[in-house]
C-alpha positions in Angstrom: -90.6 37.8 -70.1 -88.0 35.4 -68.7 -90.7 34.0 -66.3 -91.5 37.1 -64.5 -94.9 37.3 -62.5 -96.0 40.3 -60.7 -97.1 39.8 -57.0 -99.0 42.9 -55.8 -98.1 42.0 -52.1 -94.3 42.1 -52.7 -93.7 45.8 -53.5 -93.5 47.8 -56.7 -93.3 46.5 -60.2 -89.9 48.2 -60.6 -88.5 46.5 -57.4 -89.8 43.1 -58.3 -88.5 43.1 -61.9 -85.1 44.4 -60.9 -84.8 41.5 -58.3 -86.1 39.0 -60.8 -83.6 40.1 -63.6 -80.7 40.3 -61.2 -81.3 36.7 -60.1 -81.4 35.5 -63.8 -78.2 37.2 -64.6 -76.4 35.9 -61.5 -77.6 32.3 -62.2 -76.3 32.5 -65.7 -79.8 32.0 -67.3 -79.3 35.3 -68.9 -75.8 34.9 -70.3 -73.2 37.6 -70.9 -73.7 39.4 -74.2 -77.4 38.3 -74.5 -79.5 41.2 -75.9 -82.4 42.3 -73.7 -86.0 42.8 -75.3 -86.6 46.4 -76.4 -88.4 48.5 -73.8 -91.6 48.7 -75.9 -91.8 45.0 -76.5 -91.0 44.2 -72.9 -93.7 46.6 -71.7 -96.3 44.9 -74.0 -95.4 41.4 -72.8 -95.4 42.3 -69.1 -98.3 44.8 -69.4 -96.3 47.3 -67.6 -95.8 50.9 -68.4 -92.9 51.4 -70.7 -91.2 54.0 -68.4 -91.0 51.4 -65.7 -89.0 49.1 -68.1 -86.8 52.0 -68.9 -86.1 52.7 -65.2 -85.4 48.9 -64.6 -82.8 48.8 -67.4 -81.2 52.1 -66.2 -81.0 50.7 -62.7 -79.5 47.4 -63.7 -77.1 49.2 -66.0 -75.9 51.5 -63.1 -75.4 48.4 -61.0 -73.5 46.6 -63.6 -75.8 43.9 -64.6 -76.6 45.4 -68.0 -74.9 47.7 -70.4 -76.3 49.9 -73.1 -74.7 50.0 -76.5 -75.7 53.1 -78.4 -77.6 52.1 -81.6 -77.6 48.4 -80.7 -79.7 48.0 -77.6 -79.3 46.8 -74.0 -77.2 43.7 -73.2 -76.3 41.4 -70.3 -72.9 42.6 -68.9 -70.0 40.2 -68.9 -68.6 39.0 -65.6 -71.6 38.9 -63.5 -72.2 35.3 -63.7 -68.9 34.7 -61.9 -70.5 36.1 -58.8 -72.5 32.9 -58.4 -69.4 30.8 -57.8 -68.3 33.4 -55.3 -71.7 33.3 -53.7 -71.6 29.6 -53.3 -68.0 29.7 -51.9 -69.2 32.2 -49.3 -72.1 30.1 -48.5 -69.9 27.0 -48.0 -67.5 28.9 -45.7 -70.3 30.5 -43.8 -71.8 27.0 -43.1 -68.3 25.7 -42.3 -68.1 28.7 -39.8 -71.4 27.9 -38.2 -70.5 24.2 -38.0 -67.3 25.3 -36.1 -69.2 27.3 -33.6 -71.7 24.4 -33.0 -68.8 22.5 -31.4 -67.2 25.3 -29.4 -69.4 25.7 -26.4 -71.5 28.7 -27.6 -74.7 26.7 -27.5 -77.3 27.3 -24.8 -79.7 24.5 -24.9 -82.6 24.5 -22.5 -81.7 22.3 -19.6 -78.0 21.8 -20.3 -75.8 22.0 -17.4 -72.7 23.6 -18.6 -69.5 23.1 -16.7 -67.3 24.8 -19.2 -65.1 27.4 -17.6 -64.6 31.1 -18.0 -68.0 32.8 -17.8 -69.2 34.5 -14.5 -72.7 34.4 -13.2 -74.3 37.2 -15.3 -77.5 36.9 -13.4 -75.9 38.6 -10.4 -74.4 41.6 -12.1 -75.9 44.9 -11.0 -77.5 45.9 -14.3 -79.4 48.9 -13.0 -76.4 50.4 -11.4 -74.2 49.9 -14.5 -77.1 51.4 -16.7 -77.1 54.5 -14.5 -73.2 54.9 -15.0 -73.7 54.4 -18.8 -76.5 57.1 -19.0 -74.3 59.4 -16.9 -71.2 58.7 -19.2 -73.5 59.5 -22.3 -75.1 62.6 -20.9 -71.9 64.3 -19.5 -69.7 63.3 -22.5 -68.1 66.2 -24.3 -67.9 66.2 -28.2 -64.3 64.5 -28.2 -65.8 61.5 -26.1 -67.9 60.6 -29.2 -64.8 60.6 -31.4 -62.3 57.6 -31.6 -60.7 58.8 -28.3 -57.1 58.4 -27.1 -55.5 55.2 -28.5 -54.1 54.5 -25.0 -57.6 54.5 -23.6 -59.7 57.1 -21.7 -57.6 59.1 -19.3 -60.2 58.8 -16.4 -60.1 55.0 -16.6 -56.3 54.7 -16.7 -56.0 57.1 -13.7 -58.6 55.1 -11.7 -56.9 51.8 -12.7 -53.5 52.9 -11.7 -54.9 53.6 -8.1 -56.7 50.3 -8.1 -53.7 48.3 -9.2 -51.5 49.7 -6.4 -54.3 49.4 -3.8 -55.4 45.9 -4.6 -52.3 44.2 -6.3 -49.3 46.3 -5.2 -48.5 47.2 -8.8 -46.9 50.7 -9.1 -47.8 52.0 -12.5 -48.1 55.5 -13.9 -51.5 56.0 -15.8 -49.3 56.5 -18.9 -48.1 52.9 -18.7 -51.7 51.6 -19.0 -53.2 50.7 -22.4 -57.0 50.0 -22.6 -57.9 47.1 -24.8 -61.0 45.1 -25.6 -60.0 42.1 -23.6 -57.0 39.8 -23.0 -57.1 38.4 -26.5 -56.7 41.8 -28.0 -54.1 42.6 -25.6 -52.1 39.6 -26.7 -52.7 40.5 -30.4 -51.3 43.9 -29.7 -48.3 42.6 -27.8 -47.6 39.9 -30.4 -47.9 42.4 -33.3 -45.6 45.0 -31.5 -43.0 42.5 -30.9 -43.1 40.5 -34.3 -40.0 42.3 -35.7 -38.1 41.4 -32.6 -39.3 37.8 -31.8 -40.5 34.9 -33.9 -40.8 32.4 -30.9 -43.6 32.2 -28.3 -43.3 30.0 -25.1 -46.8 28.9 -24.2 -48.1 26.9 -21.2 -49.5 23.5 -22.1 -52.4 23.1 -21.6 -53.6 26.6 -22.0 -56.7 28.6 -23.0 -57.1 28.2 -26.8 -57.0 31.7 -27.9 -53.4 32.1 -26.8 -51.9 29.7 -29.2 -54.5 30.8 -31.8 -53.5 34.4 -31.8 -49.7 33.6 -31.8 -50.0 31.2 -34.6 -51.9 33.6 -36.8 -49.0 36.1 -36.4 -46.5 33.5 -37.4 -44.9 32.7 -34.1 -43.2 29.4 -33.6 -44.9 27.8 -30.5 -42.7 26.2 -27.8 -45.0 24.3 -25.4 -44.0 24.5 -21.7 -45.6 21.8 -19.5 -47.7 22.7 -16.3 -47.7 20.8 -13.0 -48.7 21.7 -9.5 -46.3 24.6 -9.3 -47.4 26.1 -12.5 -45.4 26.4 -15.8 -42.2 24.3 -15.7 -39.8 27.2 -16.6 -36.9 24.6 -16.6 -38.2 23.3 -20.0 -36.9 26.5 -21.7 -33.2 26.2 -22.2 -30.6 29.1 -21.9 -29.8 28.8 -25.5 -33.4 28.8 -26.8 -34.3 31.8 -29.0 -35.6 34.9 -27.1 -39.3 35.3 -27.4 -42.6 36.0 -25.7 -43.2 33.8 -22.5 -47.0 33.8 -21.8 -47.8 32.9 -18.3 -50.9 32.8 -15.9 -49.1 32.8 -12.6 -52.0 33.5 -10.3 -54.3 30.7 -11.4 -53.3 28.8 -14.5 -56.0 27.8 -16.9 -57.1 25.0 -17.0 -55.0 23.3 -14.2 -55.7 26.0 -11.6 -52.1 25.8 -10.4 -50.2 28.7 -9.0 -46.7 29.6 -10.3 -44.4 29.1 -7.2 -42.0 31.9 -6.1 -39.1 29.8 -7.1 -40.4 29.5 -10.7 -41.4 33.2 -10.8 -37.8 34.2 -9.9 -36.5 31.7 -12.4 -38.6 33.1 -15.2 -37.5 36.6 -14.4 -33.8 35.5 -14.4 -34.3 33.6 -17.7 -36.0 36.7 -19.2 -33.2 39.0 -18.0 -30.4 36.7 -19.4 -32.0 35.4 -22.6 -33.9 38.6 -23.7 -37.5 37.2 -23.3 -40.5 39.3 -22.6 -43.0 38.0 -19.9 -46.6 38.3 -20.7 -48.7 37.9 -17.5 -52.3 37.0 -17.9 -54.1 37.8 -14.7 -57.6 37.0 -15.6 -59.4 36.2 -12.3 -57.1 36.8 -9.2 -59.8 39.0 -7.7 -61.5 35.6 -6.7 -59.0 34.1 -4.2 -60.6 31.6 -2.0 -57.7 30.6 0.3 -55.4 33.0 2.1 -54.6 36.4 0.5 -54.2 37.4 -3.1 -50.9 36.5 -4.6 -48.7 39.3 -5.8 -48.4 39.6 -9.5 -45.3 38.5 -11.4 -45.1 42.1 -12.6 -44.1 43.2 -9.1 -40.8 41.1 -9.3 -39.7 42.6 -12.7 -41.6 45.7 -13.9 -39.1 46.1 -16.7 -39.6 42.6 -18.2 -43.3 41.9 -17.6 -46.3 43.1 -19.6 -49.2 42.7 -17.2 -52.6 42.0 -18.8 -56.0 41.7 -17.3 -59.7 41.8 -18.3 -63.1 42.6 -16.8 -64.7 39.7 -18.6 -64.5 37.4 -15.5 -65.0 40.0 -12.8 -67.9 41.8 -14.5 -69.2 40.5 -17.7 -67.7 39.4 -21.2 -69.8 41.6 -23.3 -68.2 44.7 -21.7 -65.2 44.0 -23.8 -62.7 45.9 -21.7 -59.3 44.9 -20.5 -55.9 46.6 -20.0 -52.2 46.2 -20.2 -49.4 47.6 -17.9 -46.4 47.9 -20.0 -42.9 48.7 -19.2 -42.2 52.4 -20.3 -39.7 51.3 -23.0 -42.4 49.1 -24.5 -45.1 51.8 -24.7 -43.9 53.2 -28.1 -44.1 49.8 -29.9 -47.5 49.0 -28.3 -49.0 52.3 -29.2 -47.7 52.3 -32.8 -49.1 48.8 -33.3 -52.5 49.8 -31.8 -52.6 52.8 -34.2 -51.6 50.8 -37.3 -54.2 48.0 -36.4 -56.8 50.8 -35.6 -57.5 49.1 -32.3 -59.5 52.1 -30.7 -61.6 51.0 -27.7 -65.1 52.4 -27.2 -65.1 55.4 -24.9 -68.5 55.4 -23.3 -68.1 52.1 -21.3 -64.6 53.3 -20.3 -66.1 56.4 -18.8 -68.8 54.4 -17.0 -66.3 51.9 -15.7 -64.1 54.5 -14.4 -66.9 55.9 -12.2 -68.1 52.3 -11.3 -64.7 51.5 -9.9 -64.1 55.0 -8.4 -67.4 54.9 -6.4 -66.5 51.5 -4.9 -69.1 49.5 -7.0 -66.3 47.2 -8.5 -64.9 46.3 -5.2 -68.4 45.5 -3.7 -69.4 43.4 -6.6 -66.0 41.5 -6.6 -66.3 40.9 -2.9 -69.9 39.7 -3.3 -69.1 37.4 -6.1 -66.1 36.1 -4.2 -68.3 34.9 -1.4 -70.7 33.3 -4.0 -68.0 31.5 -5.9 -66.4 30.3 -2.7 -69.7 28.6 -1.7 -70.1 27.1 -5.1 -66.6 25.8 -5.1 -67.2 24.1 -1.7 -70.5 22.8 -3.0 -68.8 21.2 -6.2 -65.9 19.6 -4.4 -68.0 18.1 -1.7 -70.4 16.8 -4.2 -67.7 15.2 -6.3 -66.4 13.6 -3.2 -69.7 12.3 -2.1 -70.6 10.8 -5.5 -67.2 9.6 -6.6 -65.3 9.0 -3.3 -61.7 9.7 -2.5 -60.4 8.2 -5.7 -61.4 11.3 -7.7 -58.9 14.0 -7.0 -59.6 17.7 -7.1 -56.9 20.4 -7.4 -56.4 24.0 -8.6 -59.4 25.2 -6.5 -57.8 28.0 -4.5 -59.0 30.7 -6.8 -61.2 31.7 -9.7 -64.3 29.9 -11.0 -63.1 26.5 -12.1 -61.4 23.3 -10.6 -59.2 20.5 -12.0 -60.9 17.1 -11.5 -59.0 14.0 -12.4 -61.5 11.3 -13.2 -58.9 8.7 -14.4 -59.3 6.6 -11.4 -63.0 6.4 -11.6 -63.8 6.5 -15.3 -63.0 4.2 -18.2 -59.9 5.3 -20.2 -60.6 6.8 -23.6 -64.0 8.0 -22.6 -65.3 10.5 -25.0 -66.4 13.4 -22.7 -68.3 15.2 -25.5 -70.9 12.5 -25.3 -71.9 13.6 -21.9 -74.0 16.2 -23.6 -76.5 13.4 -24.4 -77.0 13.2 -20.5 -77.5 17.0 -20.3 -74.2 18.0 -19.0 -71.3 19.7 -20.8 -67.5 19.6 -19.7 -64.2 20.2 -21.2 -61.2 17.9 -21.1 -57.6 19.0 -20.7 -57.1 17.5 -24.1 -59.3 20.3 -25.6 -56.7 22.9 -24.4 -53.5 20.8 -25.0 -51.0 21.6 -27.6 -49.4 18.1 -27.2 -52.3 15.6 -27.2 -52.6 12.3 -25.4 -51.2 13.1 -22.0 -54.3 14.2 -20.0 -56.7 11.2 -20.1 -59.4 11.7 -17.5 -58.3 15.2 -16.5 -61.2 17.6 -16.8 -61.9 21.4 -16.0 -65.0 22.0 -14.2 -66.2 25.6 -14.3 -68.8 26.6 -11.7 -69.1 30.4 -12.1 -72.5 30.4 -13.8 -74.0 27.5 -11.9 -76.0 27.8 -8.8 -75.6 25.0 -6.2 -78.7 23.1 -7.2 -77.3 23.0 -10.8 -74.0 21.9 -9.6 -75.4 18.9 -7.7 -77.6 17.9 -10.6 -74.7 18.2 -13.0 -72.5 16.1 -10.9 -75.3 13.4 -10.7 -75.6 13.5 -14.6 -71.8 13.0 -14.9 -72.0 10.0 -12.7 -74.9 8.6 -14.9 -72.8 9.3 -18.0 -69.8 7.5 -16.7 -71.8 4.6 -15.4 -73.5 4.2 -18.8 -70.0 3.6 -20.4 -68.8 1.0 -17.8 -68.9 0.4 -14.2 -67.2 3.0 -11.9 -63.6 1.9 -11.0 
């Protein structure tokens, strides 16, 4: 019947026949309205007990594939064949989604030296220590801890963060001003959602990390690119009569340029916000890793009433933790928490409890200090190796903090070089053009991340870059 053949190794007769008939209906081979063979005849043709055929028909009728008409028999239901086109559409979009990821730096091919920025060295995270705190959090958790939890975040983590922020960054914040999120991207989503009735414009550094314009565009904000130079975002590009909006800045270590927002521009941004009604969003993603001098005070300390401070543990600890936080002006808290509740953005409680103890017991400070020493050595290794291989014509900047530098190859590499082709030489890099809103202005400028590379990998990666550039023309 309908090409069905029983395979004893593939489960029960009922399961196999159900699957066979579903596929025939979905493909359209069994058309809507077609009458199914009576159960007695089907049982004879298939040499299967009649009660199994009855159960198959009843099962498929319950699922909507068949329908029973009293006195007439069992028929193929209408509308099922349409699922084929939906299934094909989903397959198409699924493949498109996979293709998009294949070009986004998520690949981890064996032997590839990956200079893309943003990821810490996950090999050096104290996993056993973290596991102990997770187990402790689970074992001591009360019943409420296994529920959704406080939408602001766990009280123990917010209290510990308030102490840490004052001690390490000079931010005076009540625990009630702190909102726990799953990372900076969710924090920006929350801020943009909360402010969407008030603002329709966002002022964004150009170039900038790609999720920032991505989130804002999806929420319907008009983007106003703000150029970045050696003093950070050029605040003067925002006019006094431009519409009020969100001004998103990375003052301590701009990505990807690595520049620091100067005190003059910080004050300019605060004045502009106060006069024009902007809200400043400060993304402080890696200031714990300062390699020269002392940590730079956050922009928030200049204007606690105008700045929403955001930070993440993805760079200092590990991305899979999915924890970050906001420090909001008291008058903004109601909007943010309402948006968080409406979007159902509850943050998992167990890692919050574990992180609170991890910080409270000094493990976070010790790990950050240890990684600061590691990254400082790697930064020095990278800059020295670039100088040795490419000479003084290659300029390096933005290396005072974090896990990446800006390298300008325009004086040593052919113009118009497709840097994605470097992967064929076993090395992956990102151009500033990858992060630019306004394209065509950053030829030869690259961001080189060294967080996850040891010194041997750094040296080999620079050597591969040289081979790649040489293969596309002589070094200038």
